[in-house]
C-alpha positions as a Markdown table, in Angstrom:
| # | Residue | x | y | z |
|---|---|---|---|---|
| 1 | Ser | -0.4 | -0.1 | -0.6 |
| 2 | Asp | 1.3 | 3.6 | -0.3 |
| 3 | Asp | 0.8 | 3.8 | 3.6 |
| 4 | Leu | 3.4 | 1.5 | 3.9 |
| 5 | Leu | 5.6 | 2.0 | 0.9 |
| 6 | Gly | 5.5 | 5.8 | 2.8 |
| 7 | Leu | 7.0 | 4.7 | 5.5 |
| 8 | Val | 10.0 | 2.6 | 4.3 |
| 9 | Leu | 11.3 | 6.1 | 2.5 |
| 10 | His | 10.5 | 7.2 | 5.2 |
| 11 | Lys | 12.4 | 5.0 | 7.1 |
| 12 | Ile | 15.4 | 5.1 | 4.0 |
| 13 | Ala | 15.9 | 8.4 | 4.3 |
| 14 | Lys | 15.9 | 8.8 | 8.1 |
| 15 | Asp | 18.5 | 6.5 | 8.0 |
| 16 | Arg | 20.9 | 9.1 | 6.2 |
| 17 | Asn | 19.7 | 11.3 | 9.1 |
| 18 | Ile | 17.6 | 13.3 | 6.1 |
| 19 | Cys | 14.3 | 14.5 | 6.8 |
| 20 | Leu | 11.4 | 13.8 | 4.1 |
| 21 | Ser | 8.1 | 16.2 | 3.7 |
| 22 | Gly | 5.0 | 14.1 | 3.2 |
| 23 | Glu | 5.1 | 16.4 | -0.1 |
| 24 | Leu | 7.7 | 15.0 | -1.5 |
| 25 | Val | 7.5 | 11.6 | -0.2 |
| 26 | His | 3.6 | 11.5 | -1.7 |
| 27 | Phe | 5.0 | 12.8 | -5.2 |
| 28 | Leu | 8.0 | 9.9 | -4.8 |
| 29 | Leu | 5.6 | 7.3 | -4.3 |
| 30 | Met | 3.9 | 9.0 | -7.1 |
| 31 | Arg | 6.6 | 8.7 | -9.9 |
| 32 | Leu | 9.0 | 5.6 | -8.8 |
| 33 | Pro | 9.1 | 2.8 | -9.2 |
| 34 | Arg | 7.3 | 0.9 | -7.2 |
| 35 | Ser | 11.1 | -0.9 | -5.3 |
| 36 | Val | 12.5 | -0.3 | -2.3 |
| 37 | Cys | 15.7 | -0.6 | -4.4 |
| 38 | Glu | 15.1 | 2.3 | -6.2 |
| 39 | Tyr | 13.7 | 4.6 | -3.1 |
| 40 | Glu | 17.0 | 3.2 | -1.9 |
| 41 | Arg | 18.9 | 4.8 | -4.8 |
| 42 | Ala | 16.4 | 7.5 | -5.5 |
| 43 | Ile | 17.3 | 8.6 | -1.9 |
| 44 | Lys | 20.8 | 8.1 | -2.1 |
| 45 | Ile | 20.4 | 10.5 | -5.1 |
| 46 | Leu | 19.2 | 13.3 | -3.7 |
| 47 | Asp | 21.3 | 13.5 | -0.8 |
| 48 | Gln | 25.4 | 13.1 | -2.6 |
| 49 | Lys | 23.1 | 16.0 | -4.7 |
| 50 | Ser | 21.9 | 18.3 | -2.6 |
| 51 | Ser | 25.0 | 18.1 | -0.5 |
| 52 | Lys | 27.2 | 18.9 | -3.6 |
| 53 | Leu | 25.1 | 22.0 | -4.8 |
| 54 | Ser | 24.5 | 23.0 | -1.5 |
| 55 | Arg | 20.3 | 23.1 | -1.3 |
| 56 | Asn | 17.4 | 21.4 | 0.4 |
| 57 | Ile | 15.9 | 18.4 | -0.9 |
| 58 | Ser | 12.9 | 19.0 | -2.5 |
| 59 | Ile | 10.5 | 18.4 | -5.1 |
| 60 | Leu | 12.1 | 20.6 | -7.5 |
| 61 | Leu | 15.7 | 18.8 | -6.6 |
| 62 | Ala | 14.1 | 15.6 | -7.5 |
| 63 | Lys | 12.2 | 17.2 | -10.6 |
| 64 | Glu | 16.0 | 18.3 | -11.8 |
| 65 | Leu | 17.6 | 15.2 | -10.6 |
| 66 | Phe | 15.7 | 12.6 | -11.9 |
| 67 | Gly | 13.6 | 13.7 | -15.0 |
| 68 | Leu | 10.3 | 14.4 | -13.6 |
C-alpha cells in the first residue's frame, strides 16, 4: 500500500539522517518504480546531490535529478 511504501521511504531517509516532507514522499511514491531498491537509490542520489549543490532536498530537486 502507499502508506507502507511511504513509511519505507521515510525509514530509508531517516537512516541517512534526512527528513523528507510528506509532499516529497507522496511525489516520489507516485513517480518512482515501486521498489525498495529504487527508493534507496533515489534517496542516496538526493542526499549526495543536495550536499554537492548546497540545496535542500525538495520536489524541485527531485524533478531536476530524475527528469520527473
